[in-house]
VODREN-61278 format. One record per residue (C-alpha): z, y, x. Coordinates in steps of 0.25 Angstrom, whole numbers, plus 5000, padded with zeros to 4 digits. Last residue first. Example, Ala and Ser with C-alpha at 12.3 -4.5 7.8 and 13.67 -1.06 7.14 Angstrom:
<atoms>
[atom [5029; 4996; 5055]]
[atom [5031; 4982; 5049]]
</atoms>
This chain:
<atoms>
[atom [4641; 4888; 4807]]
[atom [4636; 4874; 4808]]
[atom [4622; 4876; 4814]]
[atom [4613; 4888; 4812]]
[atom [4624; 4896; 4806]]
[atom [4631; 4894; 4820]]
[atom [4640; 4884; 4827]]
[atom [4628; 4875; 4831]]
[atom [4619; 4886; 4836]]
[atom [4631; 4891; 4845]]
[atom [4633; 4878; 4850]]
[atom [4619; 4876; 4854]]
[atom [4619; 4889; 4861]]
[atom [4631; 4885; 4869]]
[atom [4625; 4872; 4873]]
[atom [4612; 4879; 4878]]
[atom [4621; 4888; 4887]]
[atom [4626; 4875; 4893]]
[atom [4612; 4869; 4895]]
[atom [4608; 4882; 4902]]
[atom [4620; 4881; 4911]]
[atom [4616; 4867; 4914]]
[atom [4602; 4871; 4918]]
[atom [4607; 4882; 4926]]
[atom [4617; 4874; 4934]]
[atom [4607; 4863; 4938]]
[atom [4607; 4867; 4953]]
[atom [4621; 4872; 4954]]
[atom [4620; 4883; 4964]]
[atom [4621; 4882; 4979]]
[atom [4632; 4891; 4984]]
[atom [4640; 4881; 4993]]
[atom [4653; 4887; 4996]]
[atom [4662; 4898; 5003]]
[atom [4650; 4905; 5009]]
[atom [4657; 4919; 5007]]
[atom [4643; 4925; 5004]]
[atom [4646; 4940; 5001]]
[atom [4643; 4945; 4987]]
[atom [4634; 4958; 4989]]
[atom [4637; 4972; 4986]]
[atom [4627; 4983; 4987]]
[atom [4633; 4995; 4995]]
[atom [4638; 5008; 4990]]
[atom [4643; 5002; 4976]]
[atom [4636; 5011; 4965]]
[atom [4642; 5024; 4960]]
[atom [4634; 5029; 4949]]
[atom [4624; 5018; 4946]]
[atom [4633; 5006; 4949]]
[atom [4645; 5013; 4941]]
[atom [4636; 5016; 4929]]
[atom [4632; 5001; 4929]]
[atom [4646; 4997; 4930]]
[atom [4650; 5006; 4919]]
[atom [4639; 5001; 4910]]
[atom [4643; 4986; 4913]]
[atom [4657; 4991; 4908]]
[atom [4652; 4996; 4895]]
[atom [4644; 4983; 4892]]
[atom [4657; 4975; 4895]]
[atom [4665; 4985; 4887]]
[atom [4656; 4982; 4875]]
[atom [4657; 4967; 4877]]
[atom [4672; 4967; 4877]]
[atom [4672; 4976; 4865]]
[atom [4663; 4966; 4858]]
[atom [4672; 4955; 4863]]
[atom [4684; 4962; 4855]]
[atom [4677; 4958; 4842]]
[atom [4675; 4971; 4834]]
[atom [4682; 4977; 4822]]
[atom [4694; 4980; 4831]]
[atom [4686; 4990; 4837]]
[atom [4688; 5001; 4826]]
[atom [4704; 5000; 4828]]
[atom [4704; 5004; 4842]]
[atom [4716; 4997; 4848]]
[atom [4710; 4985; 4855]]
[atom [4697; 4992; 4859]]
[atom [4706; 5002; 4866]]
[atom [4710; 4991; 4876]]
[atom [4696; 4987; 4878]]
[atom [4692; 5002; 4881]]
[atom [4704; 5004; 4891]]
[atom [4702; 4990; 4898]]
[atom [4688; 4992; 4900]]
[atom [4688; 5007; 4905]]
[atom [4700; 5003; 4915]]
[atom [4692; 4991; 4920]]
[atom [4678; 4997; 4921]]
[atom [4681; 5009; 4930]]
[atom [4687; 5001; 4941]]
[atom [4676; 4990; 4939]]
[atom [4665; 5001; 4942]]
[atom [4672; 5008; 4954]]
[atom [4669; 4996; 4963]]
[atom [4654; 4999; 4962]]
[atom [4644; 4990; 4956]]
[atom [4632; 4990; 4967]]
[atom [4628; 4976; 4969]]
[atom [4628; 4971; 4955]]
[atom [4629; 4957; 4949]]
[atom [4642; 4952; 4955]]
[atom [4651; 4965; 4954]]
[atom [4644; 4969; 4941]]
[atom [4647; 4956; 4935]]
[atom [4661; 4954; 4941]]
[atom [4666; 4968; 4937]]
[atom [4659; 4967; 4924]]
[atom [4667; 4954; 4921]]
[atom [4680; 4959; 4925]]
[atom [4679; 4973; 4918]]
[atom [4675; 4965; 4906]]
[atom [4686; 4955; 4905]]
[atom [4699; 4963; 4907]]
[atom [4704; 4969; 4894]]
[atom [4696; 4959; 4886]]
[atom [4704; 4948; 4892]]
[atom [4715; 4952; 4882]]
[atom [4706; 4950; 4871]]
[atom [4702; 4936; 4875]]
[atom [4716; 4931; 4877]]
[atom [4721; 4937; 4864]]
[atom [4709; 4932; 4856]]
[atom [4711; 4918; 4863]]
[atom [4726; 4917; 4859]]
[atom [4725; 4922; 4845]]
[atom [4728; 4937; 4841]]
[atom [4743; 4935; 4839]]
[atom [4748; 4941; 4852]]
[atom [4762; 4935; 4849]]
[atom [4759; 4921; 4854]]
[atom [4756; 4927; 4867]]
[atom [4771; 4929; 4869]]
[atom [4773; 4915; 4874]]
[atom [4764; 4917; 4886]]
[atom [4770; 4930; 4893]]
[atom [4782; 4922; 4900]]
[atom [4772; 4911; 4904]]
[atom [4762; 4921; 4910]]
[atom [4773; 4928; 4918]]
[atom [4777; 4915; 4924]]
[atom [4763; 4911; 4927]]
[atom [4760; 4924; 4934]]
[atom [4772; 4923; 4943]]
[atom [4769; 4908; 4947]]
[atom [4754; 4912; 4949]]
[atom [4759; 4924; 4958]]
[atom [4767; 4914; 4966]]
[atom [4756; 4904; 4968]]
[atom [4746; 4915; 4972]]
[atom [4756; 4920; 4982]]
[atom [4757; 4906; 4988]]
[atom [4742; 4905; 4989]]
[atom [4741; 4919; 4996]]
[atom [4752; 4914; 5006]]
[atom [4745; 4901; 5009]]
[atom [4732; 4909; 5012]]
[atom [4738; 4918; 5022]]
[atom [4744; 4931; 5019]]
[atom [4739; 4943; 5027]]
[atom [4733; 4952; 5016]]
[atom [4744; 4947; 5007]]
[atom [4749; 4959; 5000]]
[atom [4737; 4967; 4995]]
[atom [4725; 4958; 4997]]
[atom [4733; 4945; 4996]]
[atom [4741; 4949; 4983]]
[atom [4730; 4954; 4974]]
[atom [4716; 4947; 4975]]
[atom [4719; 4934; 4981]]
[atom [4733; 4931; 4977]]
[atom [4733; 4938; 4963]]
[atom [4719; 4933; 4959]]
[atom [4722; 4919; 4963]]
[atom [4735; 4918; 4956]]
[atom [4729; 4923; 4944]]
[atom [4718; 4913; 4945]]
[atom [4728; 4902; 4947]]
[atom [4736; 4907; 4934]]
[atom [4723; 4907; 4926]]
[atom [4720; 4892; 4930]]
[atom [4735; 4888; 4928]]
[atom [4735; 4893; 4914]]
[atom [4721; 4889; 4910]]
[atom [4723; 4874; 4915]]
[atom [4737; 4874; 4911]]
[atom [4734; 4877; 4896]]
[atom [4723; 4866; 4896]]
[atom [4732; 4856; 4902]]
[atom [4743; 4859; 4892]]
[atom [4732; 4857; 4881]]
[atom [4728; 4844; 4887]]
[atom [4743; 4840; 4888]]
[atom [4745; 4843; 4874]]
[atom [4733; 4835; 4870]]
[atom [4738; 4823; 4878]]
[atom [4752; 4824; 4871]]
[atom [4745; 4825; 4857]]
[atom [4737; 4813; 4859]]
[atom [4748; 4803; 4852]]
[atom [4749; 4813; 4841]]
[atom [4735; 4812; 4836]]
[atom [4728; 4825; 4837]]
[atom [4722; 4831; 4824]]
[atom [4733; 4840; 4818]]
[atom [4741; 4844; 4830]]
[atom [4728; 4847; 4838]]
[atom [4724; 4856; 4826]]
[atom [4738; 4863; 4826]]
[atom [4736; 4866; 4841]]
[atom [4722; 4872; 4838]]
[atom [4726; 4880; 4826]]
[atom [4738; 4887; 4833]]
[atom [4730; 4898; 4839]]
[atom [4725; 4901; 4825]]
[atom [4739; 4903; 4819]]
[atom [4743; 4912; 4831]]
[atom [4731; 4921; 4830]]
[atom [4719; 4920; 4821]]
[atom [4720; 4917; 4807]]
[atom [4719; 4903; 4801]]
[atom [4733; 4901; 4796]]
[atom [4737; 4886; 4795]]
[atom [4737; 4874; 4786]]
[atom [4728; 4880; 4775]]
[atom [4718; 4869; 4775]]
[atom [4708; 4877; 4781]]
[atom [4718; 4881; 4792]]
[atom [4721; 4867; 4797]]
[atom [4710; 4857; 4797]]
[atom [4698; 4867; 4796]]
[atom [4705; 4878; 4804]]
[atom [4709; 4868; 4815]]
[atom [4694; 4863; 4815]]
[atom [4689; 4877; 4818]]
[atom [4699; 4878; 4829]]
[atom [4695; 4864; 4834]]
[atom [4681; 4869; 4836]]
[atom [4685; 4881; 4846]]
[atom [4693; 4875; 4857]]
[atom [4689; 4861; 4859]]
[atom [4674; 4859; 4854]]
[atom [4671; 4873; 4859]]
[atom [4676; 4869; 4873]]
[atom [4663; 4861; 4874]]
[atom [4655; 4873; 4876]]
[atom [4665; 4878; 4886]]
[atom [4664; 4865; 4894]]
[atom [4649; 4867; 4895]]
[atom [4651; 4881; 4901]]
[atom [4662; 4875; 4910]]
[atom [4650; 4866; 4915]]
[atom [4643; 4878; 4919]]
[atom [4654; 4885; 4927]]
[atom [4659; 4872; 4934]]
[atom [4644; 4869; 4938]]
[atom [4643; 4883; 4944]]
[atom [4655; 4881; 4952]]
[atom [4650; 4868; 4957]]
[atom [4637; 4874; 4961]]
[atom [4643; 4886; 4968]]
[atom [4652; 4877; 4977]]
[atom [4666; 4871; 4977]]
[atom [4670; 4879; 4965]]
[atom [4682; 4887; 4966]]
[atom [4675; 4900; 4961]]
[atom [4672; 4892; 4948]]
[atom [4687; 4890; 4945]]
[atom [4691; 4904; 4948]]
[atom [4681; 4909; 4938]]
[atom [4690; 4905; 4926]]
[atom [4704; 4911; 4931]]
[atom [4696; 4923; 4938]]
[atom [4689; 4927; 4925]]
[atom [4676; 4933; 4930]]
[atom [4665; 4923; 4926]]
[atom [4671; 4914; 4915]]
[atom [4679; 4925; 4908]]
[atom [4671; 4937; 4910]]
[atom [4658; 4930; 4906]]
[atom [4665; 4925; 4894]]
[atom [4668; 4939; 4890]]
[atom [4654; 4944; 4893]]
[atom [4648; 4933; 4884]]
[atom [4658; 4935; 4873]]
[atom [4656; 4950; 4872]]
[atom [4641; 4949; 4872]]
[atom [4632; 4938; 4868]]
[atom [4642; 4929; 4861]]
[atom [4648; 4942; 4856]]
[atom [4637; 4945; 4846]]
[atom [4642; 4932; 4839]]
[atom [4655; 4938; 4835]]
[atom [4666; 4929; 4840]]
[atom [4677; 4925; 4831]]
[atom [4692; 4926; 4834]]
[atom [4690; 4938; 4834]]
[atom [4682; 4947; 4826]]
[atom [4668; 4945; 4819]]
[atom [4659; 4957; 4818]]
[atom [4647; 4950; 4824]]
[atom [4648; 4939; 4815]]
[atom [4652; 4925; 4821]]
[atom [4642; 4916; 4827]]
[atom [4650; 4903; 4830]]
[atom [4649; 4898; 4815]]
[atom [4657; 4886; 4812]]
[atom [4669; 4893; 4806]]
[atom [4662; 4898; 4794]]
[atom [4658; 4884; 4791]]
[atom [4672; 4879; 4788]]
[atom [4672; 4865; 4783]]
[atom [4657; 4862; 4787]]
[atom [4657; 4859; 4802]]
[atom [4671; 4854; 4803]]
[atom [4670; 4846; 4791]]
[atom [4658; 4839; 4796]]
[atom [4664; 4836; 4809]]
[atom [4676; 4831; 4802]]
[atom [4667; 4822; 4794]]
[atom [4662; 4817; 4807]]
[atom [4676; 4814; 4812]]
[atom [4681; 4806; 4800]]
[atom [4680; 4808; 4785]]
[atom [4689; 4811; 4773]]
[atom [4685; 4826; 4772]]
[atom [4698; 4831; 4778]]
[atom [4698; 4818; 4787]]
[atom [4685; 4824; 4794]]
[atom [4693; 4836; 4798]]
[atom [4703; 4827; 4805]]
[atom [4692; 4819; 4812]]
[atom [4686; 4832; 4817]]
[atom [4699; 4837; 4822]]
[atom [4701; 4824; 4830]]
[atom [4688; 4827; 4837]]
[atom [4691; 4842; 4838]]
[atom [4705; 4839; 4845]]
[atom [4699; 4827; 4854]]
[atom [4690; 4837; 4861]]
[atom [4702; 4845; 4867]]
[atom [4710; 4833; 4871]]
[atom [4699; 4826; 4879]]
[atom [4692; 4838; 4884]]
[atom [4706; 4844; 4887]]
[atom [4710; 4832; 4895]]
[atom [4698; 4832; 4904]]
[atom [4700; 4847; 4905]]
[atom [4715; 4845; 4910]]
[atom [4709; 4837; 4921]]
[atom [4700; 4848; 4925]]
[atom [4710; 4859; 4923]]
[atom [4720; 4851; 4932]]
[atom [4709; 4851; 4943]]
[atom [4706; 4866; 4942]]
[atom [4721; 4870; 4942]]
[atom [4724; 4861; 4954]]
[atom [4712; 4867; 4961]]
[atom [4716; 4881; 4958]]
[atom [4729; 4881; 4964]]
[atom [4740; 4870; 4962]]
[atom [4753; 4877; 4964]]
[atom [4751; 4889; 4956]]
[atom [4741; 4885; 4946]]
[atom [4746; 4871; 4943]]
[atom [4761; 4874; 4943]]
[atom [4759; 4887; 4935]]
[atom [4752; 4879; 4924]]
[atom [4765; 4870; 4923]]
[atom [4774; 4882; 4922]]
[atom [4765; 4889; 4912]]
[atom [4764; 4877; 4903]]
[atom [4779; 4875; 4902]]
[atom [4782; 4890; 4900]]
[atom [4771; 4892; 4889]]
[atom [4776; 4879; 4882]]
[atom [4791; 4884; 4882]]
[atom [4786; 4898; 4877]]
[atom [4778; 4892; 4866]]
[atom [4790; 4884; 4861]]
[atom [4799; 4897; 4862]]
[atom [4789; 4905; 4854]]
[atom [4787; 4894; 4843]]
[atom [4802; 4892; 4840]]
[atom [4811; 4881; 4846]]
[atom [4816; 4868; 4841]]
[atom [4812; 4860; 4854]]
[atom [4803; 4850; 4848]]
[atom [4800; 4858; 4835]]
[atom [4795; 4870; 4843]]
[atom [4788; 4862; 4853]]
[atom [4779; 4855; 4843]]
[atom [4772; 4848; 4855]]
[atom [4758; 4850; 4850]]
[atom [4762; 4864; 4844]]
[atom [4769; 4869; 4856]]
[atom [4758; 4864; 4864]]
[atom [4747; 4872; 4857]]
[atom [4753; 4885; 4857]]
[atom [4759; 4883; 4871]]
[atom [4745; 4882; 4876]]
[atom [4741; 4895; 4870]]
[atom [4753; 4902; 4876]]
[atom [4751; 4897; 4890]]
[atom [4736; 4901; 4890]]
[atom [4740; 4915; 4884]]
[atom [4750; 4918; 4894]]
[atom [4740; 4915; 4906]]
[atom [4728; 4922; 4900]]
[atom [4734; 4935; 4895]]
[atom [4745; 4942; 4903]]
[atom [4744; 4935; 4916]]
[atom [4729; 4932; 4917]]
[atom [4725; 4945; 4911]]
[atom [4734; 4953; 4920]]
[atom [4730; 4945; 4932]]
[atom [4715; 4947; 4930]]
[atom [4717; 4962; 4928]]
[atom [4725; 4963; 4941]]
[atom [4714; 4955; 4949]]
[atom [4704; 4965; 4942]]
[atom [4711; 4977; 4948]]
[atom [4714; 4971; 4961]]
[atom [4699; 4967; 4964]]
[atom [4695; 4981; 4959]]
[atom [4704; 4988; 4969]]
[atom [4699; 4979; 4980]]
[atom [4685; 4983; 4979]]
[atom [4672; 4980; 4972]]
[atom [4664; 4967; 4975]]
[atom [4674; 4960; 4985]]
[atom [4686; 4965; 4978]]
[atom [4680; 4961; 4964]]
[atom [4676; 4947; 4970]]
[atom [4691; 4945; 4974]]
[atom [4695; 4949; 4959]]
[atom [4686; 4938; 4954]]
[atom [4693; 4928; 4963]]
[atom [4689; 4918; 4974]]
[atom [4676; 4923; 4978]]
[atom [4668; 4916; 4989]]
[atom [4657; 4926; 4988]]
[atom [4646; 4916; 4985]]
[atom [4656; 4910; 4974]]
[atom [4656; 4923; 4967]]
[atom [4641; 4926; 4967]]
[atom [4636; 4911; 4963]]
[atom [4648; 4911; 4953]]
[atom [4644; 4923; 4945]]
[atom [4630; 4922; 4941]]
[atom [4626; 4907; 4940]]
[atom [4639; 4900; 4936]]
[atom [4647; 4912; 4930]]
[atom [4635; 4916; 4921]]
[atom [4634; 4901; 4916]]
[atom [4649; 4902; 4913]]
[atom [4647; 4914; 4905]]
[atom [4636; 4907; 4896]]
[atom [4645; 4895; 4895]]
[atom [4657; 4903; 4890]]
[atom [4649; 4905; 4877]]
[atom [4654; 4891; 4872]]
[atom [4669; 4894; 4873]]
[atom [4673; 4908; 4869]]
[atom [4661; 4908; 4860]]
[atom [4667; 4896; 4852]]
[atom [4675; 4907; 4845]]
[atom [4663; 4908; 4836]]
[atom [4667; 4895; 4830]]
[atom [4675; 4902; 4819]]
[atom [4688; 4911; 4818]]
[atom [4703; 4907; 4816]]
[atom [4701; 4893; 4820]]
[atom [4690; 4897; 4830]]
[atom [4700; 4907; 4836]]
[atom [4712; 4897; 4836]]
[atom [4703; 4887; 4843]]
[atom [4701; 4897; 4854]]
[atom [4716; 4900; 4855]]
[atom [4722; 4886; 4855]]
[atom [4712; 4878; 4864]]
[atom [4707; 4891; 4871]]
[atom [4722; 4896; 4874]]
[atom [4725; 4882; 4877]]
[atom [4716; 4881; 4888]]
[atom [4701; 4881; 4890]]
[atom [4697; 4892; 4900]]
[atom [4704; 4886; 4913]]
[atom [4701; 4872; 4907]]
[atom [4686; 4875; 4906]]
[atom [4685; 4882; 4920]]
[atom [4693; 4871; 4926]]
[atom [4684; 4860; 4921]]
[atom [4672; 4867; 4925]]
[atom [4677; 4870; 4939]]
[atom [4681; 4855; 4940]]
[atom [4667; 4851; 4935]]
[atom [4661; 4860; 4945]]
[atom [4668; 4856; 4958]]
[atom [4680; 4864; 4963]]
[atom [4681; 4865; 4979]]
[atom [4683; 4880; 4981]]
[atom [4696; 4877; 4987]]
[atom [4702; 4876; 4974]]
[atom [4700; 4891; 4972]]
[atom [4714; 4897; 4972]]
[atom [4722; 4887; 4980]]
[atom [4712; 4881; 4990]]
[atom [4704; 4894; 4991]]
[atom [4716; 4902; 4994]]
[atom [4722; 4892; 5004]]
[atom [4735; 4885; 5003]]
[atom [4731; 4876; 4992]]
[atom [4725; 4865; 5001]]
[atom [4721; 4853; 4991]]
[atom [4727; 4840; 4994]]
[atom [4734; 4838; 4981]]
[atom [4723; 4844; 4972]]
[atom [4717; 4832; 4965]]
[atom [4731; 4825; 4964]]
[atom [4738; 4837; 4959]]
[atom [4728; 4839; 4948]]
[atom [4729; 4824; 4944]]
[atom [4744; 4825; 4944]]
[atom [4744; 4838; 4935]]
[atom [4734; 4832; 4925]]
[atom [4742; 4819; 4924]]
[atom [4755; 4827; 4922]]
[atom [4749; 4834; 4910]]
[atom [4743; 4821; 4904]]
[atom [4757; 4814; 4905]]
[atom [4765; 4826; 4900]]
[atom [4757; 4827; 4887]]
[atom [4757; 4812; 4885]]
[atom [4772; 4812; 4886]]
[atom [4774; 4824; 4877]]
[atom [4765; 4818; 4866]]
[atom [4772; 4804; 4867]]
[atom [4785; 4811; 4865]]
[atom [4780; 4818; 4853]]
</atoms>
C-alpha cells in the first residue's frame, strides 16, 4: 500500500509541475489569457483537452457500468460523437471563431438579446453546479475508495470514505481551474491524457489475459472468450424498445445524434477548448482528432464493462443490475486484473481524469459568470484584472458547493451516466436549437428561445412522471422535443421574424483559413465508426 501511495503522489506532482512549467510565463490578467488560453492552443492540445474534459471518472466508472449492465450499444455515447464533432468543425467553428466568440451565452446576446444570454447562462451554471461537478467528484471517489481501500485504512464507513475523496479531489481541482486558467487546464489535460492512454488500455489488455486463464490459455484465448462467452452483449444494435442503459438502434440517427450535437457543439465546458485555438485550422484539427479519440474510447470505457461482467458477474461474484452495483464494476475489474505495483500509477491516472473534467467545467462556469453575468450587470467599468479575480472567487464558491453536494450522488440509484444524461435533458435541446437557428438562419427572433425554454422544461419534466412514457427511452423524448422546438422556431420566423437580417460580424481575431485536408480526415473518421458498428452487429460478432 505504501508503494501505491508513493507512486500515486509522484505522478500527480509530475503533472502539476509540468503544467506550471508550460504556463509559468503566461499573462493571466486578461480575459483572453485566463479564459481562452490567449487563443493560442494547437490542434493536438485541443483534441487532448476535449478528450480529457469528456473522459473522466464518470465515464470510466459510469459508461463501463452501463455496458456491464447492458451491452455494446452503450458505445453510442462514444463512437457516434465523431459525427457531432465533424459538424462542430465545419459548420459551427467557422462561424463562432469569425465572430470572436468567447462563450456560447455571449453568442446568444449578440444574436438574440441580453435576456436570452442571461437565461442560458443561468441554465449552464445550474447544470454545472447541480449535475456535472458533483457527479465528477463522486464517480472518481467510487474508484479511488476501492483502489486505496479507504474504509479499511481509516476504519470508516463508505459514505465517509467517499466524502474524504470528494473533498481532496475538489480542492486540488479548484487550484488548477481557479489559479491556472484555461491553459493550465488544457496542458494538464494533455499530460493526464498520456497517462490515461497507458493506464486505460492496460486494463482491457490485462483483462483479456485474465479471461484467457478461465479457459486455460493466454491473451488470444481471452479475446476468443470475450467474443463468444456472452454473445448477447456483443451487439451494439439494441431493439427499438430497449431501455437504459441500452441504446435502441433508431436513436443512433435521432436522439443520440442531437444529444451529441448539443454536447460537443453547444456545451460551454467542451466548446471552450475549440474557441481557444490559435486559428480555424487548429481548432478544426482538434475537433476531428477528438472524433478519432472517441472511437478509441470504446476500448477503455465500454469493453471493460463487458469484461467485468464475464469475469465477475457471470461467476456470481457481484450483482449485474444497473445502479450502484454496476458503477462498482470497473473499480472491481481494476482490482482484479491490475498488478499491485501498478495500482498507484493507475490511481494517479484516475485522479488526473477526475481533475481534468472537474477543473474544465469549473473554469467554464467561472467564464460564464464573469463575462456574461457579473461584468455586464455589476462590473461595467471593471478592468480585466478585476473580471479575472471575480471569476476566481466565483470558481472557489462553486467548487465548495459542488464538493458539499457530491457525496450524496450515491443515493440517486440510477447509475452515474444515466443520472447525468437524464439531468442534461432538461437543458440540452433549448441550447442546441438556439445555437442552430441562431447560426444558420438570419430571421430567427429573440422571442423564439424564450418560448422554447419553458415549454421544453415543462414537457420534459412531465415525461418523468407520466407512467405511459416510462416505456420509452428518454432520448426518444429528447428527439421529439427537438422536432417540436424546431417547429416553434420555424413558426416564429414566419409569424414574427427578426426585423433585420442578422450576420455574424468579423472580429478578425485569428486566421480563418480552414484545414486543407480536414474533410478527408473527417470522412476517414466516419468510416471508422461505420466499421465499428458492423463489427459489433449480427453481421460481425454481435
